[in-house]
C-alpha positions as CSV (number, residue, x, y, z in Angstrom):
1,M,0.0,0.0,0.0
2,A,1.2,3.5,-0.8
3,D,2.2,6.0,1.8
4,V,-1.1,7.1,3.5
5,P,0.1,10.5,4.9
6,E,1.4,11.4,1.4
7,Q,-1.9,10.4,-0.2
8,Y,-3.7,12.5,2.4
9,V,-1.8,15.6,1.2
10,R,-2.8,14.8,-2.4
11,L,-6.4,14.2,-1.4
12,L,-6.5,17.5,0.4
13,A,-5.2,19.3,-2.7
14,A,-8.1,17.8,-4.7
15,A,-10.9,18.0,-2.0
16,E,-13.6,20.6,-2.4
17,D,-13.8,21.2,1.4
18,A,-10.1,20.8,2.4
19,S,-10.4,23.8,4.6
20,D,-12.9,21.9,6.8
21,L,-10.5,19.0,7.3
22,E,-7.4,18.5,9.5
23,P,-4.3,19.9,7.7
24,A,-2.2,16.8,8.5
25,W,-2.9,13.1,8.2
26,Q,-1.9,12.4,11.8
27,E,-4.4,14.9,13.1
28,W,-7.1,13.5,10.8
29,H,-6.2,9.9,12.0
30,T,-6.4,11.0,15.7
31,V,-9.9,12.4,15.1
32,F,-10.9,9.3,13.1
33,Q,-9.8,7.0,16.0
34,E,-11.7,9.1,18.6
35,T,-14.8,9.2,16.4
36,R,-14.6,5.4,15.7
37,Q,-14.3,4.7,19.4
38,K,-17.3,6.9,20.3
39,M,-19.4,5.2,17.6
40,A,-18.3,1.7,18.8
41,E,-19.3,2.7,22.4
42,L,-22.8,3.6,21.0
43,G,-23.0,0.1,19.6
44,M,-22.5,0.9,16.0
45,D,-21.1,-1.8,13.7
46,L,-18.2,-0.2,11.8
47,I,-16.5,-1.3,8.6
48,E,-13.1,0.1,7.9
49,V,-12.5,1.0,4.2
50,I,-9.1,2.0,3.0
51,V,-9.0,4.2,-0.1
52,D,-5.8,4.0,-2.1
53,Y,-5.6,7.4,-3.9
54,D,-3.4,5.9,-6.6
55,E,-6.1,3.3,-7.6
56,M,-9.0,5.8,-7.8
57,E,-10.8,6.3,-11.1
58,P,-11.5,9.8,-12.3
59,G,-15.1,9.8,-11.0
60,D,-14.2,8.4,-7.6
61,L,-13.0,11.8,-6.3
62,A,-16.6,13.1,-6.4
63,V,-17.6,10.2,-4.2
64,V,-14.8,10.9,-1.8
65,N,-15.6,14.6,-1.7
66,R,-19.3,13.7,-0.8
67,F,-18.1,11.3,1.9
68,L,-15.8,13.9,3.4
69,K,-18.6,16.5,3.4
70,E,-20.9,14.1,5.2
71,L,-18.1,13.2,7.7
72,G,-17.4,16.8,8.3
73,S,-21.1,17.5,9.0
74,T,-21.1,14.7,11.5
75,Q,-18.1,16.0,13.3
76,Q,-19.6,19.5,13.4
77,L,-22.7,18.1,15.1
78,E,-20.5,16.3,17.7
79,D,-18.7,19.5,18.5
80,E,-21.9,21.4,19.2
């Protein structure tokens, strides 16, 4: 698998809402782990999906952008 932190930088460069995301992969990963833990404590069944940026098709970025927007909306609700 490719270097995930390096791919995160590339994903941020292409993301429509990059300003709403953590600027570094390690920060994003920490938030991800905390959110995953909270969701598991609520009894949610979680499925981990690893996205390899190098294997994405041209139309896949729109799907990732939509997912990141939805994830960002969820995080904003948690912060309130």
